[in-house]
N, CA, C and O atoms as a GROMACS GRO file, in nm:
protein
  396
    1MET      N    1  -8.186  11.732   1.556
    1MET     CA    2  -8.238  11.662   1.661
    1MET      C    3  -8.316  11.760   1.758
    1MET      O    4  -8.267  11.871   1.782
    2GLY      N    5  -8.425  11.726   1.808
    2GLY     CA    6  -8.507  11.813   1.894
    2GLY      C    7  -8.454  11.822   2.031
    2GLY      O    8  -8.350  11.765   2.064
    3SER      N    9  -8.530  11.899   2.115
    3SER     CA   10  -8.497  11.913   2.257
    3SER      C   11  -8.503  11.778   2.332
    3SER      O   12  -8.587  11.695   2.299
    4PRO      N   13  -8.422  11.755   2.425
    4PRO     CA   14  -8.437  11.630   2.500
    4PRO      C   15  -8.560  11.643   2.600
    4PRO      O   16  -8.610  11.751   2.630
    5ASP      N   17  -8.599  11.531   2.643
    5ASP     CA   18  -8.709  11.521   2.742
    5ASP      C   19  -8.659  11.582   2.874
    5ASP      O   20  -8.540  11.573   2.905
    6TRP      N   21  -8.742  11.638   2.945
    6TRP     CA   22  -8.706  11.682   3.079
    6TRP      C   23  -8.656  11.560   3.161
    6TRP      O   24  -8.700  11.446   3.144
    7HIS      N   25  -8.561  11.592   3.251
    7HIS     CA   26  -8.520  11.485   3.347
    7HIS      C   27  -8.632  11.464   3.444
    7HIS      O   28  -8.702  11.558   3.482
    8PRO      N   29  -8.652  11.332   3.485
    8PRO     CA   30  -8.758  11.310   3.581
    8PRO      C   31  -8.751  11.393   3.708
    8PRO      O   32  -8.854  11.433   3.763
    9GLU      N   33  -8.625  11.420   3.757
    9GLU     CA   34  -8.604  11.497   3.881
    9GLU      C   35  -8.647  11.639   3.856
    9GLU      O   36  -8.699  11.704   3.947
   10ASP      N   37  -8.628  11.689   3.734
   10ASP     CA   38  -8.671  11.827   3.698
   10ASP      C   39  -8.823  11.836   3.706
   10ASP      O   40  -8.878  11.933   3.758
   11ILE      N   41  -8.887  11.734   3.655
   11ILE     CA   42  -9.035  11.735   3.656
   11ILE      C   43  -9.081  11.733   3.797
   11ILE      O   44  -9.167  11.813   3.834
   12LYS      N   45  -9.026  11.641   3.881
   12LYS     CA   46  -9.075  11.639   4.025
   12LYS      C   47  -9.049  11.772   4.087
   12LYS      O   48  -9.134  11.821   4.162
   13ALA      N   49  -8.935  11.833   4.062
   13ALA     CA   50  -8.903  11.964   4.129
   13ALA      C   51  -9.008  12.075   4.085
   13ALA      O   52  -9.055  12.159   4.161
   14ALA      N   53  -9.036  12.063   3.956
   14ALA     CA   54  -9.135  12.164   3.900
   14ALA      C   55  -9.271  12.141   3.967
   14ALA      O   56  -9.340  12.238   4.000
   15ILE      N   57  -9.308  12.023   3.987
   15ILE     CA   58  -9.437  11.992   4.053
   15ILE      C   59  -9.439  12.033   4.193
   15ILE      O   60  -9.541  12.081   4.243
   16ARG      N   61  -9.329  12.015   4.261
   16ARG     CA   62  -9.316  12.064   4.399
   16ARG      C   63  -9.327  12.217   4.412
   16ARG      O   64  -9.385  12.270   4.507
   17LYS      N   65  -9.270  12.281   4.315
   17LYS     CA   66  -9.276  12.429   4.305
   17LYS      C   67  -9.415  12.480   4.293
   17LYS      O   68  -9.440  12.596   4.323
   18THR      N   69  -9.506  12.400   4.250
   18THR     CA   70  -9.647  12.442   4.237
   18THR      C   71  -9.719  12.425   4.370
   18THR      O   72  -9.834  12.465   4.385
   19GLY      N   73  -9.646  12.362   4.470
   19GLY     CA   74  -9.705  12.346   4.604
   19GLY      C   75  -9.767  12.205   4.627
   19GLY      O   76  -9.839  12.182   4.724
   20THR      N   77  -9.737  12.115   4.536
   20THR     CA   78  -9.792  11.978   4.551
   20THR      C   79  -9.685  11.879   4.526
   20THR      O   80  -9.570  11.921   4.513
   21ASN      N   81  -9.711  11.756   4.518
   21ASN     CA   82  -9.605  11.653   4.485
   21ASN      C   83  -9.688  11.539   4.406
   21ASN      O   84  -9.810  11.542   4.385
   22LEU      N   85  -9.601  11.441   4.366
   22LEU     CA   86  -9.660  11.336   4.285
   22LEU      C   87  -9.778  11.256   4.345
   22LEU      O   88  -9.874  11.217   4.278
   23VAL      N   89  -9.764  11.237   4.478
   23VAL     CA   90  -9.871  11.168   4.552
   23VAL      C   91  -9.996  11.248   4.548
   23VAL      O   92 -10.101  11.195   4.510
   24LYS      N   93  -9.991  11.368   4.583
   24LYS     CA   94 -10.115  11.451   4.583
   24LYS      C   95 -10.174  11.475   4.445
   24LYS      O   96 -10.295  11.482   4.426
   25LEU      N   97 -10.079  11.488   4.344
   25LEU     CA   98 -10.135  11.496   4.206
   25LEU      C   99 -10.206  11.377   4.164
   25LEU      O  100 -10.314  11.387   4.106
   26ALA      N  101 -10.148  11.255   4.190
   26ALA     CA  102 -10.210  11.131   4.167
   26ALA      C  103 -10.354  11.120   4.227
   26ALA      O  104 -10.454  11.096   4.160
   27LEU      N  105 -10.352  11.139   4.351
   27LEU     CA  106 -10.490  11.132   4.432
   27LEU      C  107 -10.586  11.232   4.383
   27LEU      O  108 -10.704  11.200   4.367
   28ALA      N  109 -10.545  11.348   4.360
   28ALA     CA  110 -10.642  11.457   4.305
   28ALA      C  111 -10.696  11.422   4.167
   28ALA      O  112 -10.798  11.478   4.128
   29ASN      N  113 -10.634  11.332   4.092
   29ASN     CA  114 -10.682  11.298   3.964
   29ASN      C  115 -10.729  11.150   3.949
   29ASN      O  116 -10.748  11.101   3.838
   30GLN      N  117 -10.747  11.082   4.061
   30GLN     CA  118 -10.785  10.946   4.071
   30GLN      C  119 -10.688  10.846   3.996
   30GLN      O  120 -10.732  10.752   3.931
   31TYR      N  121 -10.567  10.870   4.006
   31TYR     CA  122 -10.462  10.783   3.957
   31TYR      C  123 -10.377  10.729   4.077
   31TYR      O  124 -10.367  10.797   4.179
   32SER      N  125 -10.319  10.615   4.065
   32SER     CA  126 -10.227  10.568   4.172
   32SER      C  127 -10.089  10.644   4.161
   32SER      O  128 -10.044  10.693   4.057
   33GLU      N  129 -10.032  10.647   4.278
   33GLU     CA  130  -9.892  10.711   4.274
   33GLU      C  131  -9.802  10.635   4.177
   33GLU      O  132  -9.716  10.696   4.113
   34VAL      N  133  -9.817  10.511   4.166
   34VAL     CA  134  -9.741  10.427   4.076
   34VAL      C  135  -9.754  10.475   3.933
   34VAL      O  136  -9.658  10.491   3.859
   35ALA      N  137  -9.880  10.497   3.901
   35ALA     CA  138  -9.912  10.542   3.756
   35ALA      C  139  -9.843  10.672   3.726
   35ALA      O  140  -9.786  10.687   3.618
   36VAL      N  141  -9.845  10.770   3.820
   36VAL     CA  142  -9.781  10.900   3.797
   36VAL      C  143  -9.631  10.889   3.793
   36VAL      O  144  -9.566  10.953   3.710
   37ARG      N  145  -9.572  10.805   3.884
   37ARG     CA  146  -9.431  10.781   3.881
   37ARG      C  147  -9.382  10.714   3.756
   37ARG      O  148  -9.274  10.747   3.707
   38MET      N  149  -9.459  10.619   3.702
   38MET     CA  150  -9.429  10.545   3.579
   38MET      C  151  -9.421  10.641   3.463
   38MET      O  152  -9.344  10.624   3.369
   39THR      N  153  -9.504  10.744   3.475
   39THR     CA  154  -9.517  10.828   3.354
   39THR      C  155  -9.383  10.920   3.341
   39THR      O  156  -9.357  10.976   3.235
   40LEU      N  157  -9.309  10.930   3.444
   40LEU     CA  158  -9.178  10.997   3.449
   40LEU      C  159  -9.086  10.917   3.355
   40LEU      O  160  -8.994  10.978   3.299
   41ARG      N  161  -9.102  10.796   3.335
   41ARG     CA  162  -9.008  10.710   3.263
   41ARG      C  163  -9.076  10.652   3.145
   41ARG      O  164  -9.004  10.619   3.050
   42ARG      N  165  -9.212  10.635   3.137
   42ARG     CA  166  -9.272  10.567   3.029
   42ARG      C  167  -9.392  10.654   2.983
   42ARG      O  168  -9.452  10.730   3.060
   43GLN      N  169  -9.421  10.637   2.858
   43GLN     CA  170  -9.535  10.715   2.800
   43GLN      C  171  -9.667  10.670   2.860
   43GLN      O  172  -9.696  10.551   2.873
   44TRP      N  173  -9.745  10.772   2.894
   44TRP     CA  174  -9.885  10.755   2.939
   44TRP      C  175  -9.956  10.898   2.917
   44TRP      O  176  -9.967  10.983   3.006
   45PRO      N  177  -9.998  10.911   2.797
   45PRO     CA  178 -10.056  11.046   2.759
   45PRO      C  179 -10.155  11.104   2.852
   45PRO      O  180 -10.152  11.225   2.876
   46ALA      N  181 -10.246  11.022   2.908
   46ALA     CA  182 -10.342  11.086   3.004
   46ALA      C  183 -10.278  11.152   3.125
   46ALA      O  184 -10.310  11.265   3.159
   47VAL      N  185 -10.188  11.079   3.188
   47VAL     CA  186 -10.116  11.134   3.298
   47VAL      C  187 -10.018  11.241   3.263
   47VAL      O  188  -9.991  11.330   3.344
   48GLU      N  189  -9.961  11.233   3.139
   48GLU     CA  190  -9.864  11.337   3.093
   48GLU      C  191  -9.948  11.470   3.077
   48GLU      O  192  -9.894  11.578   3.098
   49ALA      N  193 -10.073  11.462   3.042
   49ALA     CA  194 -10.160  11.578   3.020
   49ALA      C  195 -10.188  11.639   3.160
   49ALA      O  196 -10.187  11.761   3.174
   50ILE      N  197 -10.212  11.559   3.262
   50ILE     CA  198 -10.237  11.609   3.394
   50ILE      C  199 -10.103  11.682   3.453
   50ILE      O  200 -10.108  11.789   3.514
   51ILE      N  201  -9.995  11.619   3.430
   51ILE     CA  202  -9.875  11.683   3.468
   51ILE      C  203  -9.846  11.812   3.392
   51ILE      O  204  -9.808  11.912   3.453
   52GLY      N  205  -9.861  11.812   3.261
   52GLY     CA  206  -9.852  11.930   3.186
   52GLY      C  207  -9.945  12.041   3.226
   52GLY      O  208  -9.904  12.157   3.233
   53ALA      N  209 -10.077  12.006   3.256
   53ALA     CA  210 -10.171  12.102   3.305
   53ALA      C  211 -10.128  12.169   3.432
   53ALA      O  212 -10.138  12.290   3.448
   54LYS      N  213 -10.076  12.081   3.526
   54LYS     CA  214 -10.034  12.140   3.652
   54LYS      C  215  -9.916  12.234   3.640
   54LYS      O  216  -9.903  12.333   3.712
   55LEU      N  217  -9.829  12.200   3.544
   55LEU     CA  218  -9.713  12.288   3.524
   55LEU      C  219  -9.744  12.401   3.427
   55LEU      O  220  -9.662  12.492   3.414
   56GLY      N  221  -9.858  12.400   3.359
   56GLY     CA  222  -9.888  12.504   3.260
   56GLY      C  223  -9.806  12.495   3.136
   56GLY      O  224  -9.784  12.594   3.066
   57ILE      N  225  -9.758  12.364   3.107
   57ILE     CA  226  -9.682  12.339   2.988
   57ILE      C  227  -9.735  12.222   2.904
   57ILE      O  228  -9.773  12.117   2.957
   58ALA      N  229  -9.738  12.240   2.785
   58ALA     CA  230  -9.794  12.125   2.700
   58ALA      C  231  -9.702  12.005   2.714
   58ALA      O  232  -9.580  12.018   2.716
   59PRO      N  233  -9.765  11.883   2.723
   59PRO     CA  234  -9.685  11.761   2.744
   59PRO      C  235  -9.573  11.741   2.638
   59PRO      O  236  -9.465  11.689   2.666
   60HIS      N  237  -9.607  11.785   2.513
   60HIS     CA  238  -9.498  11.766   2.412
   60HIS      C  239  -9.378  11.853   2.428
   60HIS      O  240  -9.276  11.832   2.361
   61MET      N  241  -9.387  11.950   2.515
   61MET     CA  242  -9.269  12.037   2.556
   61MET      C  243  -9.193  11.973   2.663
   61MET      O  244  -9.073  11.995   2.675
   62ILE      N  245  -9.258  11.895   2.740
   62ILE     CA  246  -9.188  11.819   2.855
   62ILE      C  247  -9.119  11.689   2.800
   62ILE      O  248  -9.005  11.659   2.834
   63TRP      N  249  -9.192  11.617   2.716
   63TRP     CA  250  -9.155  11.490   2.662
   63TRP      C  251  -9.151  11.495   2.506
   63TRP      O  252  -9.228  11.423   2.443
   64PRO      N  253  -9.067  11.574   2.446
   64PRO     CA  254  -9.070  11.583   2.300
   64PRO      C  255  -9.048  11.447   2.223
   64PRO      O  256  -9.096  11.427   2.111
   65SER      N  257  -8.973  11.357   2.289
   65SER     CA  258  -8.956  11.228   2.224
   65SER      C  259  -9.079  11.143   2.215
   65SER      O  260  -9.081  11.048   2.138
   66ARG      N  261  -9.175  11.172   2.284
   66ARG     CA  262  -9.302  11.096   2.302
   66ARG      C  263  -9.414  11.149   2.203
   66ARG      O  264  -9.518  11.086   2.183
   67TYR      N  265  -9.385  11.267   2.145
   67TYR     CA  266  -9.492  11.336   2.069
   67TYR      C  267  -9.440  11.368   1.925
   67TYR      O  268  -9.321  11.383   1.898
   68ARG      N  269  -9.543  11.375   1.836
   68ARG     CA  270  -9.519  11.419   1.704
   68ARG      C  271  -9.508  11.580   1.708
   68ARG      O  272  -9.548  11.641   1.807
   69PRO      N  273  -9.456  11.644   1.603
   69PRO     CA  274  -9.447  11.790   1.603
   69PRO      C  275  -9.585  11.858   1.625
   69PRO      O  276  -9.592  11.971   1.675
   70ASP      N  277  -9.694  11.789   1.588
   70ASP     CA  278  -9.821  11.855   1.603
   70ASP      C  279  -9.880  11.840   1.746
   70ASP      O  280  -9.988  11.890   1.778
   71GLY      N  281  -9.804  11.769   1.829
   71GLY     CA  282  -9.844  11.753   1.974
   71GLY      C  283  -9.922  11.625   1.998
   71GLY      O  284  -9.963  11.604   2.113
   72THR      N  285  -9.947  11.540   1.905
   72THR     CA  286 -10.011  11.411   1.928
   72THR      C  287  -9.909  11.311   1.967
   72THR      O  288  -9.793  11.313   1.926
   73PRO      N  289  -9.957  11.220   2.051
   73PRO     CA  290  -9.858  11.110   2.096
   73PRO      C  291  -9.820  11.025   1.982
   73PRO      O  292  -9.902  10.995   1.894
   74LYS      N  293  -9.684  10.982   1.982
   74LYS     CA  294  -9.635  10.898   1.878
   74LYS      C  295  -9.696  10.760   1.877
   74LYS      O  296  -9.704  10.694   1.773
   75ARG      N  297  -9.740  10.718   1.995
   75ARG     CA  298  -9.811  10.579   1.997
   75ARG      C  299  -9.906  10.588   2.114
   75ARG      O  300  -9.887  10.663   2.210
   76LYS      N  301 -10.009  10.505   2.100
   76LYS     CA  302 -10.104  10.503   2.207
   76LYS      C  303 -10.071  10.375   2.288
   76LYS      O  304 -10.021  10.275   2.235
   77ARG      N  305 -10.099  10.383   2.412
   77ARG     CA  306 -10.086  10.270   2.504
   77ARG      C  307 -10.204  10.185   2.484
   77ARG      O  308 -10.315  10.237   2.467
   78ILE      N  309 -10.187  10.055   2.483
   78ILE     CA  310 -10.295   9.961   2.468
   78ILE      C  311 -10.312   9.884   2.600
   78ILE      O  312 -10.218   9.822   2.649
   79ALA      N  313 -10.427   9.889   2.654
   79ALA     CA  314 -10.462   9.821   2.785
   79ALA      C  315 -10.436   9.673   2.758
   79ALA      O  316 -10.460   9.624   2.648
   80PRO      N  317 -10.384   9.601   2.862
   80PRO     CA  318 -10.358   9.451   2.845
   80PRO      C  319 -10.470   9.380   2.782
   80PRO      O  320 -10.444   9.307   2.686
   81ALA      N  321 -10.601   9.394   2.828
   81ALA     CA  322 -10.712   9.317   2.776
   81ALA      C  323 -10.734   9.353   2.626
   81ALA      O  324 -10.773   9.268   2.547
   82GLU      N  325 -10.712   9.470   2.592
   82GLU     CA  326 -10.729   9.504   2.448
   82GLU      C  327 -10.607   9.455   2.366
   82GLU      O  328 -10.621   9.425   2.247
   83ARG      N  329 -10.493   9.447   2.426
   83ARG     CA  330 -10.380   9.384   2.356
   83ARG      C  331 -10.405   9.236   2.332
   83ARG      O  332 -10.382   9.186   2.222
   84LEU      N  333 -10.453   9.161   2.438
   84LEU     CA  334 -10.478   9.028   2.425
   84LEU      C  335 -10.589   8.999   2.317
   84LEU      O  336 -10.579   8.904   2.239
   85LYS      N  337 -10.684   9.078   2.317
   85LYS     CA  338 -10.792   9.060   2.222
   85LYS      C  339 -10.741   9.093   2.076
   85LYS      O  340 -10.782   9.023   1.983
   86ALA      N  341 -10.661   9.190   2.056
   86ALA     CA  342 -10.594   9.218   1.927
   86ALA      C  343 -10.504   9.103   1.884
   86ALA      O  344 -10.504   9.064   1.768
   87LEU      N  345 -10.430   9.051   1.975
   87LEU     CA  346 -10.341   8.935   1.947
   87LEU      C  347 -10.427   8.814   1.897
   87LEU      O  348 -10.394   8.748   1.798
   88ALA      N  349 -10.534   8.789   1.969
   88ALA     CA  350 -10.622   8.673   1.945
   88ALA      C  351 -10.678   8.690   1.800
   88ALA      O  352 -10.677   8.599   1.717
   89GLU      N  353 -10.728   8.816   1.778
   89GLU     CA  354 -10.789   8.841   1.643
   89GLU      C  355 -10.689   8.826   1.530
   89GLU      O  356 -10.727   8.779   1.422
   90GLU      N  357 -10.558   8.867   1.550
   90GLU     CA  358 -10.451   8.859   1.451
   90GLU      C  359 -10.423   8.712   1.429
   90GLU      O  360 -10.407   8.668   1.315
   91ALA      N  361 -10.417   8.628   1.544
   91ALA     CA  362 -10.387   8.486   1.524
   91ALA      C  363 -10.508   8.424   1.446
   91ALA      O  364 -10.485   8.339   1.360
   92GLN      N  365 -10.627   8.461   1.473
   92GLN     CA  366 -10.742   8.406   1.399
   92GLN      C  367 -10.734   8.434   1.255
   92GLN      O  368 -10.762   8.347   1.172
   93ARG      N  369 -10.696   8.559   1.221
   93ARG     CA  370 -10.688   8.596   1.081
   93ARG      C  371 -10.573   8.519   1.013
   93ARG      O  372 -10.586   8.486   0.896
   94GLN      N  373 -10.462   8.491   1.079
   94GLN     CA  374 -10.352   8.424   1.018
   94GLN      C  375 -10.386   8.278   1.001
   94GLN      O  376 -10.333   8.216   0.909
   95ASN      N  377 -10.474   8.217   1.086
   95ASN     CA  378 -10.518   8.081   1.080
   95ASN      C  379 -10.642   8.064   0.987
   95ASN      O  380 -10.708   7.961   0.989
   96GLY      N  381 -10.669   8.163   0.909
   96GLY     CA  382 -10.784   8.147   0.822
   96GLY      C  383 -10.919   8.156   0.881
   96GLY      O  384 -11.016   8.106   0.826
   97GLY      N  385 -10.925   8.222   0.995
   97GLY     CA  386 -11.055   8.246   1.058
   97GLY      C  387 -11.089   8.131   1.157
   97GLY      O  388 -11.198   8.135   1.214
   98THR      N  389 -11.004   8.032   1.180
   98THR     CA  390 -11.028   7.932   1.278
   98THR      C  391 -10.970   7.963   1.407
   98THR      O  392 -10.857   8.010   1.412
   99PRO      N  393 -11.041   7.940   1.517
   99PRO     CA  394 -10.968   7.962   1.652
   99PRO      C  395 -10.854   7.882   1.681
   99PRO      O  396 -10.793   7.897   1.788
   0.00000   0.00000   0.00000
């Protein structure tokens, strides 16, 4: 079994040690504070990359459970609109091409 993910409080403390905080990090990168806070608990590769860059640590070292050994995310987040479109297309295929 690999290393455990960093605890969210450890991530926040490491960010504070760089002289910033989650709110400032979010604003500096045009993300909401909610998006950055969610990343502490749920996968969001784009925000994980921002946090990793700020800390000087590859995201897969911070969240090993979220990444493959080569450093690529285990799964990609699908935006809600894309998810709905994919579900509609799948339903259409299952119904023989009829809506």
